[in-house]
VEXRO-505994 format. One record per residue: z, y, x of N, C-alpha, C in turn; residue in one letter. Coordinates in steps of 0.2 Angstrom, whole numbers, padded with zeros to 4 digits, always signed. Atoms other than C-alpha are relative to their C-alpha. Layout:
BEGIN
ZYXZYXZYXA...
//
This chain:
BEGIN
+0001-0007+0003+0000+0000+0001+0000+0006+0005M+0001-0006-0002-0004+0017+0005+0005+0005+0001Q-0004-0005+0003+0007+0031+0006-0003+0006-0002E+0003-0005+0001+0004+0045-0003-0004+0005+0003P+0004-0004-0004-0001+0058+0010-0006-0003+0003H+0005+0002-0003-0012+0047+0017-0007-0001-0004A+0006+0002+0004-0023+0044+0001-0003+0008-0001Q+0003-0007+0002-0025+0065+0000-0007+0000+0004A+0005-0001-0006-0039+0065+0015-0007-0004-0006P+0004+0002+0006-0048+0051+0002-0002+0003-0005L+0001-0004+0007-0048+0059-0012-0003+0008+0001R+0004-0007-0003-0054+0077-0003-0005-0003+0001E+0008+0003+0000-0070+0066+0001-0001-0002-0006A+0002+0002+0006-0072+0060-0013-0002+0006-0006H+0001-0006+0003-0072+0077-0022-0005+0004+0003G+0003-0003-0002-0081+0083-0010-0010-0004-0002V+0006+0004+0003-0097+0069-0013+0000+0001-0007R+0003-0002+0008-0095+0072-0031-0001+0008-0001L+0002-0007+0002-0096+0092-0030-0009-0002+0003R+0006+0001-0003-0112+0088-0019-0004-0003-0004R+0004+0003+0008-0119+0077-0033-0003+0004-0005W+0001-0004+0005-0117+0088-0045-0005+0006+0000A+0005-0004-0002-0125+0102-0036-0006-0003+0000W+0006+0002-0001-0140+0092-0033-0002-0002-0005T+0003+0002+0006-0141+0084-0050-0002+0008-0003A+0003-0006+0004-0141+0103-0057-0003+0004+0003A+0006-0004-0003-0153+0110-0044-0006-0006-0002G+0007+0004+0003-0165+0095-0049-0001+0001-0008A+0000-0002+0006-0163+0099-0067-0004+0006+0000L+0003-0007+0000-0168+0117-0063-0006+0000+0003M+0006+0002-0002-0182+0111-0053-0004-0003-0004V+0004+0002+0007-0188+0100-0069-0001+0005-0004L+0003-0004+0005-0186+0115-0079-0005+0006+0001L+0006-0003-0004-0197+0126-0067-0006-0002+0001G+0006+0002+0001-0210+0115-0068-0003-0001-0006I+0003+0000+0006-0211+0114-0086-0002+0008-0001I+0000-0008+0000-0209+0133-0086-0008+0001+0005G+0007+0000-0004-0226+0132-0074-0005-0002-0006A+0003+0002+0003-0233+0124-0087-0002+0004-0008M+0001-0001+0004-0229+0132-0102+0001+0009-0001L+0001-0007-0001-0233+0152-0104+0006+0003-0003P-0006-0004+0002-0217+0156-0114+0007-0002+0004V-0005+0002-0003-0204+0147-0101-0001+0003+0007M-0001-0003-0007-0199+0156-0086-0002-0006+0006P+0001+0005-0007-0202+0147-0068+0006+0002+0006T-0002-0004-0005-0196+0158-0055+0008+0000-0001T-0008+0000+0001-0177+0160-0062+0002-0006+0000I+0000+0007+0000-0177+0140-0064+0002-0001+0009F+0001+0002-0008-0181+0139-0045+0004+0004+0004L-0004-0005-0007-0170+0153-0038+0007-0004-0003I-0006+0004+0003-0156+0143-0048+0000-0006+0004L+0000+0006-0004-0162+0127-0040+0002+0002+0006A-0002-0003-0007-0161+0136-0024+0008+0000+0002L-0008-0001+0002-0143+0141-0028+0004-0007+0000A-0003+0007+0002-0138+0124-0031-0001-0005+0006C+0002+0003-0006-0147+0115-0016+0004+0005+0007F-0003-0002-0005-0139+0127-0005+0006-0002+0001S-0008+0003-0002-0122+0120-0009+0000-0006+0000R+0002+0005-0001-0129+0104-0008-0003-0005+0004A+0003+0004-0004-0141+0098+0001-0006+0006+0004S+0006-0005-0003-0150+0109+0015-0007-0005+0001P+0006+0001-0002-0164+0097+0017-0005+0001-0007R+0002+0000+0006-0168+0099-0003-0001+0011+0000L-0001-0007+0000-0165+0119+0001-0007+0002+0005E+0003+0000-0004-0177+0118+0014-0008-0001-0003H+0005+0002+0005-0190+0110+0004-0003+0005-0005W+0001-0006+0004-0189+0123-0009-0002+0007+0002L+0003-0006-0003-0191+0137+0003-0007-0001+0004L+0007+0000-0002-0206+0130+0012-0004-0002-0004Q+0005+0001+0004-0215+0125-0003-0006+0004+0000H+0006-0005-0003-0234+0131+0000+0000+0005-0008P-0001-0004+0006-0232+0139-0020+0005+0004-0001R-0007-0003+0003-0215+0143-0024+0005+0001+0005F-0004-0004-0006-0208+0147-0007+0001+0008+0003G+0000-0005-0001-0214+0161-0003+0002+0007-0006P-0003-0004+0003-0207+0171-0020+0010+0000+0001P-0007+0003+0000-0190+0161-0018+0004+0003+0008L-0004-0003-0007-0189+0168+0002+0001+0006-0001R-0001-0007+0002-0193+0184-0005+0008+0004-0004Q-0006-0001+0004-0179+0185-0018+0006-0001+0005W-0004+0004-0006-0168+0177-0004+0001+0007+0004R+0000-0005-0005-0171+0190+0008+0002+0008-0002E+0000-0006+0002-0173+0205-0002+0002+0003-0006H+0000+0001+0006-0169+0202-0019-0005+0004-0003R+0006-0003+0003-0186+0206-0024-0004-0004-0005A+0004+0002+0005-0199+0202-0037-0006+0003+0001V+0007-0004+0000-0217+0205-0034-0003+0004-0007S+0003-0002+0005-0227+0215-0046-0003-0004-0005R+0002+0007+0005-0236+0199-0052+0004-0003-0005R-0005+0004+0003-0219+0191-0056+0002+0004-0005G-0004-0003+0003-0213+0204-0064-0006+0002-0006K+0004+0000+0005-0229+0207-0076+0000-0006-0004A-0001+0007+0004-0228+0188-0080+0004+0000-0003M-0005+0000+0003-0212+0188-0083+0000+0004-0007A+0002-0004+0006-0214+0203-0096-0005-0003-0004C+0005+0004+0003-0230+0194-0102+0003-0005-0005L-0003+0005+0001-0220+0178-0106+0006+0001-0005G-0005-0002+0004-0205+0186-0113-0003+0003-0006M+0002-0002+0006-0216+0196-0126-0004-0004-0004A+0004+0004+0005-0226+0181-0132+0006-0004-0002I-0005+0003+0003-0210+0172-0133+0003+0004-0006G-0003-0002+0004-0201+0184-0143-0006+0002-0007F+0003+0000+0006-0217+0186-0155+0000-0006-0003V-0002+0006+0003-0217+0168-0157+0004-0002-0004A-0008+0002+0005-0198+0167-0163-0002+0005-0005M-0002-0004+0007-0201+0181-0175-0008-0002-0006C+0003+0003+0005-0216+0172-0183+0002-0005-0002L-0001+0006+0002-0206+0158-0186+0007+0002-0004G-0004-0003+0004-0194+0170-0196+0007-0002-0001H-0006+0003-0001-0178+0167-0188+0005+0006-0006P-0004-0006+0004-0163+0178-0197-0001+0008+0005P+0000-0005-0003-0161+0196-0193+0003+0000+0008W-0005-0002-0005-0147+0195-0181-0001-0005+0005W+0003+0002-0005-0156+0182-0170-0004+0003+0002V+0005-0003-0003-0171+0193-0168+0004+0007+0004I-0003-0005-0004-0158+0207-0164+0002-0003+0007A-0004+0002-0004-0148+0197-0153-0006-0002+0008M+0004+0001-0005-0163+0190-0143-0004+0007+0002V+0004-0006-0003-0173+0206-0142+0006+0004+0004G-0003-0004-0003-0157+0215-0135+0000-0005+0007A-0002+0004-0007-0155+0201-0122-0007+0001+0004M+0007+0000-0004-0173+0202-0117-0001+0008+0002E+0001-0007-0003-0173+0222-0115+0007-0001+0007I-0004+0000-0007-0157+0219-0104-0003-0004+0006A+0006+0003-0007-0167+0206-0093-0005+0004+0002V+0007-0004-0003-0183+0218-0092+0004+0006+0004L-0002-0006-0004-0172+0232-0086+0002-0002+0006I-0004+0003-0009-0163+0222-0072-0007-0003+0004Y+0006+0001-0002-0180+0215-0069-0003+0004+0004L+0006-0005-0003-0191+0230-0068+0005+0004+0006L-0006-0004-0005-0175+0238-0058+0000-0004+0009R-0002+0003-0007-0177+0225-0043-0008+0003+0004R+0005-0001-0003-0189+0230-0029-0005-0005+0001P+0005+0003-0001-0206+0224-0026-0002-0006+0008E+0001+0003-0005-0204+0219-0009+0005+0002+0005G-0004-0003-0004-0195+0223+0007+0001+0007+0001P-0001-0006-0002-0190+0239+0010-0003+0004+0005A+0006-0001-0004-0203+0250+0019+0006+0003+0007A-0005-0003-0006-0194+0255+0038-0002+0007-0001S-0001-0007+0001-0191+0273+0040-0007+0003+0003G+0007-0004-0003-0207+0276+0051-0005-0001-0006A+0005+0002+0007-0217+0268+0035+0002+0004-0005E-0002-0004+0006-0209+0277+0023+0000+0008+0002S+0002-0006-0001-0210+0294+0032-0008+0000+0000A+0006-0002+0003-0229+0290+0032-0003+0000-0004R+0003+0000+0009-0231+0286+0014+0002+0007-0001E-0001-0007+0003-0223+0304+0012-0005+0003+0001E+0005-0004-0001-0234+0312+0022-0006+0000-0003D+0008+0001+0001-0249+0304+0016+0000+0003-0008H+0001-0003+0007-0242+0308-0002-0001+0008-0001G-0002-0007+0000-0241+0327+0002-0007+0002+0001R+0005-0002+0000-0259+0328+0007-0005-0002-0005Q
//
């Protein structure tokens, strides 16, 4: 029979493995939802992949690296991670998808409070999204050049 204090490291190791498994499973679910979103115009893709990246960063460096180096999804994920930025195209696609989804929902004649609640949430998301930078901030020399060019 083991002493109680000798069992503590075993419980901690089991807890760590369980947490890593849970983060990996959550990340895999987010990747699946992102893939579905890539095929359906009214479901987002990037937000699910950003969430998958966050999950994998806590559980699996290998899967995190795979996402960051993916030929299609890696560049926007790296841009988000490094600069908290969303490309102009990404913003436009998100706005279009949200608008299509909102119209489709309204065509289903939901109760007024559902329309109001979803509309308010979408407006909040749009405000947040549109306030994100579109890429890395310009360096001091580049921004000075842009200001001089704008004055001409």
